[in-house]
C-alpha positions, 0 to 999 in steps of 0.5 A: 687348575689343579695345584700342582700343574698351578706350581708347576706352571708359576715356578717353571715359567721362572726357571725357563727365563732364567735358562733363557739368559743363556740363550745368545741372539743379537737384537737387544729386544729381542734379547730382553723378550726370550727371558721377560715373557717366561717371567711375566707369564710366571707373574702372572700365574703365580699370582692367579694362583696365589703364591704371589699377592699384589704387593709383592709386584713393587719389590719385584719391579725396585729390584729389577730397575735398582740392577738396570740403575747400576749396570747402566752408571759404569762410575763406580763413585756415582750416587746412581751406581752406590744408591741401586747398590744398596737397594740390590743388597737390601731388598735382596736381603729381604728375599734371601730371609723371605721377610718381604711380603707378597710371597707365599713361596711353595712347600714342595718338601715336608718334613722329610727324613732321607737317611734314618740319622738325619733330621727332617728336610723341608723345601721350599720353592721361593720365588723371592729367592730366585729374583736375585738370580734372574735380574741381577746376572740379565743386567749386572753379569756378562754370561756365556754365550758360546760353545766354545767358552763353555768348552773352556769354562768347563774345560777350567773348572771340572778339576777345582770342584773336584777340589771344592767339593772335596775339601767342604765334604771332609770338613763335613765329615770331621765334624760329624756333620754329615756320615757317608750315607750313598743313596738313590732317590727319584726325588734328587731329580725335581730336588736337582732342579729346586737346588740348581735355580733356586739356591746356587742361581741366585747365590751365586749371582747375590754372593761371588756375581755382586759382593766378591766382584764388588769388593775386587774392584774395591780393595782393587788397589791392595796386595791381597785385596781380591783375597779379602773380597773372597774373606768378605763375601764367603763370609758375609755367604756364611752368616746367610746360614746362620739358621742350620747353626754354627757348624753349618755357618762354618762350612757354608763359609767354606765353602763360600772361599771355595766359589770364590776362588774357582770365580775369581780364577776363572771369571765365570759365574756359570763356574762357580754355579757348577761347583756350588751345586757339584757340592749340594749334588754330591752331597744328596746322593753320597752322603746323609742329607742334610745334616746327622740329628745331635 
């Protein structure tokens, strides 16, 4: 199989598995099969094509079991739930940092300069990171299932997205991190697919849907517990972007506060995913991407 077909099959099936989480079904067995079947196929193709090593299966299974164990126990203070949460966080950190063995993520773009004054841009399709979104959303978070729910979510989220995007991008301009640079390229389509499924979905599932959500439960008795939960989750989210430098960490932290605010107001992970993706897409199309070189 040519490399491009292996890439499309592996990462396309993985994306399909994630997207199928939003397809409503009544039978619990069918509900799992709708995403498990394309996911297992993506694993098999990835193993055959060399994007995954057999050792990766151990962390895939461990993360899936931890998410299932966490979701099946409702007592926040039970040993099972605490241990599962620790395993989820440790493995998620390894997936995010790409330090766990067995993953040979495909390099989609390498050293691309999108603007004359921009730093070179390299983009990977991260199979390991996408696992965070798949399993946390499959087991640990309720998702929208009807058109009415989607309509309500969009009506509440679109104005909030405009506010968050305005603040984050204005701050980027003020800090000389980007400049206004409207452009259009056909690369937007593969970039948008990869950014949605391999960046926004896993990051929002972890930092808002899991970390912020659990912190809100933990701080429920405090007067400003909700604000504290957003602040901590956003700071951790910002620090996760340390490779981009201090300015990027600050911008990501502010962005995380916006995504956390939207998530807290709507209670919907789809809202924070939409806002996160909107900020990234506006950045790509209308501003220096990924950042100015100094």
